[in-house]
N, C-alpha and C positions, 0 to 999 in steps of 0.2 A: 648946200647943207640946209636941211629943214629946221626952222626954229621950233617945230612941234616935237622934235626928238627929245626924249627924256634927258635931263641934265644929271650927270654924275660929277660932283665937284671934287677938287683935289682933297678936301677934307674928308669926303665920303670914301674916296679911294684909300686914304690912310686908315679910316675906320675899318674898311674891309680887310686890309692887310693885318691889322691888330687882331681882329676876330677870326678871320678865316685861316690865317697862318698860325693861329694858336699862340700868339705872342703876348696878348693882354692877359694878366693873371686870371681873370674870370673865364678865359677861353681855353686855358691850357688842356692838353690832351691827357686822357687816362692811360693810354698805352703807346708803345713805341710805334706800332703800325698806324695808329691814328695820327701821330705826329708826322709820319711820312706821307700819309694820304693828304694831309692838310696842305702840303706844298707839292703834291703829286710825286715828287722824287727828291731825295736828299743827295747832294754832292758827296761822293765817297772816294774821290781821288786821294785826298789827304785823310788818313784814318781818323785823326783827331777832329776834323771838321764834322764828320758824321755824328760823333758823340756829342759835340758841343751844339750842333744844330738841334738834335733831339732834346738835349738838356734845356735849351731855351724854351721849348714848347711843352715839356712834360710837367704835369702837375706835381709829381713826386717820383723819386727813384734816382739811383746813382748809376755809375758805369756798369755795375753788375746787372741792373735791370735791362740795359741795352744789350749786354752780352747774352743774356738769356733769350731775348727776342731774336738775335742774329744766329746763335749757335745751338740753342736747345729747342725753342719753339719753332725756329725758322719762320717766323711771321714777317720778317723783313729780310730781303736778300739783295746782295750787290749784283749789278748787271752792267755790262758794257753796252751802252745804249745811246741816248740823245747826244748828238754832236760827237759821237765816238768817244764818249766820256764815261767814267765809272760812276754810276748812281746806285742808291739803295732805295728800293721800292717795297711796298707791302706785297706779301705773297698773293693777295687777291688781285692786285693790279699787274703783277709780273707777266702773266700770259699776254696781256694787251701790249705791254712794253716790248715783249719778245717779238710778237707778230708784227707790230707796227714799225719797229726800229731795229731791234737787235738782230733779227734774222738777216736783214740786208747787209748789216755790218759784218756778220759772220761769213756770209757768202763772199764779200769783197776781201776780207782778211785771208780766207782760204785760197782764193784765186791769186792773190798777191804772193802768198807763200809758195804755192806750187810754181808760180813763175820764177821765183828766186831759186827753187830747187832745180828747175830745168836749166836756168842760166848758169848754175854752179857747175854743171857738167860732170858730176860724180855718179850719175845713175840713180839718184834719189828721185822718186816720183810719187804719184798718188797712192800706189800700192804700198810703197815703203811708209808713207805717212799713215795710212790706215793701220798697218801693223804696229807702228810706234804708238799710235793713240790707243790701240787695243791693249798693248803691253802696259801702258801707263794706267789704264783703268783696272787692269788685272792686279797691278801692284797695289793700288789703293784698296781694292777689295780684300786682298790677302793681308796687308800690313796696316790698314787703317789710315788715318789722316797723315799726310806727308807734306813737307815743304817742297819747293821746287828743287832745291839741292838734293834732298833725300830721294826724290823721284828720279833724278839723274843717276844717282848711285844704284838705284834698284833697276833701272831700265837702260841698258847699254846704248840703245838707239838714241836716247836723249843726250848722249855725250858727243854725238856727231857735230862736226863744224862744217859750215858752208861759207863760201865767199860771195859777198854781195858786191855788184858792180865790177866784176872781174875786168881788168884792163882799163878801168876808168880812174879818174883822179880821186874819186871817193871810194875806191876799192877797200873793203874791210872784211876780215874774217870774224864770224860770229857763231856762237852755239845755237842749236835749234831748240833747246829745252824750253826757253821762255816763249818762243813762238808756238810750239806745239801745245803748251799749257794754255796759252791765250786762245788758241782755236777751240780747245775742249771747253773752256769757260764760256766762250762766245756761243757755242752750240748748246750750252746748258747741260753738258754732260758731267761737269765738275763744278763745284762752288767753293768759295773761300770759307774756311773754317777758322778756328781760333788762331790768333797770331802767336808767334813764338814768344814775344815779349808782352808788354802791357797793352792797354787799349789804344795807346798812341802809336803802336808799332804797325808798320806796313808789310812786314814779312809774314805772310799767311801760310798756314797749312791748307791742303786741298783734300776734298772728299768727293767720292763718286756720287752722282745724283742723276735723276731722270730729267730729260728735257721737258719744257713746259708744253702743255697740250696745244696743238695747233689751232689757230684762229684765222679767219680770212683777214688779210692785211688791211683792206679798206675799212672793215668793221672795227678793227683794233685801232686804226688811226683816228677814226671818228670818236671812239670812246675816250682815247687819250686827249684829243682836242677838247672834248666836252669837259672833262675833269680839269684840264688846264684853264679853260675859260672860267669855270666856277672859282678856281683858286686865284687866278691872276687878272680876270676881267675887272674893269674895262681894259682891253688890250687890242692890238692890231694884228692884221695878217702878217706884217713884218716881224712882230714880236714872236708869234707862234713859229714862223719859219726859222728865226734865230734860235729859239729855245729847243726845238726838235731836231734841227739839222735836216729836215725833209726838203725835197725840192718843191718849187712853187706849185706845181700841178697837184702834188699830193696834199699840200697844205690847203689849197682851195677846194679840193674834193672833200677833205675831212670837214672843213668849215661848212660846206654846203650840206653835208649830211647832218651836222648839228643844227643848222638853221638859226644862227645867232641873230640877235637884235642889235640895232645900231643905237648908240647914245652919243650925246654931246659931252665934251669935256671943257673945263675952264680954258679959255683962250681960243675957243672956236673949233678945235679939231674934233673928229669923230673917232669912235672906237667900238668894239664889239663886246657883247656880254651874252651869256647863255639865255635861251628863251625864257621870258618871265622874270629875269633877274635885273629889272630896271628900277625897282623901287628904291627909295632912300635907305641908306645904311645907317642905323642908329649908332650914336657915338658909344665908344667903349670908355672905360675908366682910364685915367692917365697911366701910361706904362713906359718903362725903359727896358732896353734889351742890349746885351753885349753879344753880338753874333760873330761866328768865326768867319775867316776868309772863305769865299765861295758859297756862303749861305744862300739858299734859294730865294729868300726874300730880297736879296740884293741882286741876284743873277737871273731873275725870272723874266726880264723884259730886255729887248734891245734898247728901248728908250726908257731910261729910269728917271726922267726929269721930274716926275711928281713926288719923288721921295729923296732926291739927291740934287743938291745945288751943283751945277756943272763946275763951279769954281773949286769944289772940293775934290774933284776927280784926280788931279795929279798926286795928291797926298795919299789917296786910298787905293789906287790901282797900280799894278805892276806894268811893265812895258808891253806885255802881251794881252792886257785887258782883263786880268784876273783881279777881283776885288779882295782886299785884305780884311782883317778883323774890323768890325764897325760898331759904333755906338749909336743907338736909336732912341728917339724920344717921340712918342705918339705918331709913329709911322713915318718919321723922317730921319735920315742919317745925319747925325750932328757931330760926329767925330770918329776916332779910332782908338783901339786899345791893343795892349800887348802884355805878355807875361815875361818878366825879367828872369834871369837865371836863378835868383834866389826864391822864385815863386810869386813875387809880388805882382798883382794885377795893376797896371798903370794905364791911364787913358788921357786923351787930349780932346777937348771940345773945339770944334771949328766954328767959332762964332760965340754969341752970348744968348743961350736959350733960356736963361733965367735960373733963379735959385731952386725952384721946384724940380727942374730937370737935373740940375747938378746933384741935388740930394738923392733923387731917384737913381741916377747913374751910380753914385757911390754905394748905395744899398745893393744894387744889382751886381756891382763889382765884388762886393763882399760875399754875396751869395755864390758867385762864380768861383771865387777863391776857395770857399769851403767845399764846393762840389769837386773841384779839380784835385784838391789835396796835395799830395806829394808829386803828382805828375807834372812834367814839364812839356810845354807846347811851343814848337817853332813852326809857323806856317810853311808849307811847301813853297808857296808863291809869296815872296816877301815884297812888301810895299815900302815906299819912302817913309811914311809916318810910322809904321810898325818898327822899322829899323831905328828910327830916331828915338823911339820910346825906350828901346832896350840898350841903347848905346851907353 
């Protein structure tokens, strides 16, 4: 390691997080798409996570503001993409996410499903699947937005059942509707529209849409890597591989196309930043945030040591490595929070960050409670601390 490499301290990394992730009050986003672009992609597996992640970064606006972006303006869209996970990205970035990541996932999903159809032995094949997909799209065109259950009623082919693992110990019979809908969504031919319930519901209606314009995969991966480095750098090759789910060859080719610069970190390690992004990061004003489980600011790196004390991991993560709701102070995770059944927002600090931090967290919790209103939130992936807080 060369001592001449620019140094990016832990404090500066936290300043970057507050400013670039739009978490410091002076840095908050004016629009939902700006909030999404700030972290490249917002986790959307849990419906409430998407809304709460945007809330923490948006200068003003309630759930209706986010609903307008998702369902009326369609300036932010949900996509099955990085790590085979559902994310929400801005419409401007969506073609790059599609070409870099979602296309290959869609191909694998289709190949796997066709293999299951063949193994089922009932004569269902690629032609049957094409007809079932066409019938589903026709139903959406003629009837408007439909839930998966409503689509199954409208399209008899979607009521078909197949056997997975015939003759094996794990043999199971399952319907095809969810799989066909998943394929159409992965291909960009349908997208999630308004849920049946409130903004916390995960039961969506579907609408017919057009696939994203094709882009060269290598070009799309390079652009996604560049945007990720701007949001999450300094970071490592291993961080990018973990975040994207790409193979190592594609990660290295994408980084080579970006041409990142190397910097030193506290402790002597090195990491990568975008070209020209080596200058000192000015401090932001003190800030507190209550972020939901799976928020990108907590899930953006494989190594989160610069903002999370390893001793706090057991309380904040579930068995599969999913982080729960977190409390932040000036770019560091200092605790966790939860919502009780009566709506009260409660939190616990892991350590003694000081009176200023405690007062700021209390104020942010009150702001969150006002924003959530009558809605009730239970994270899909529950962690030890979150369970304790609501017990």
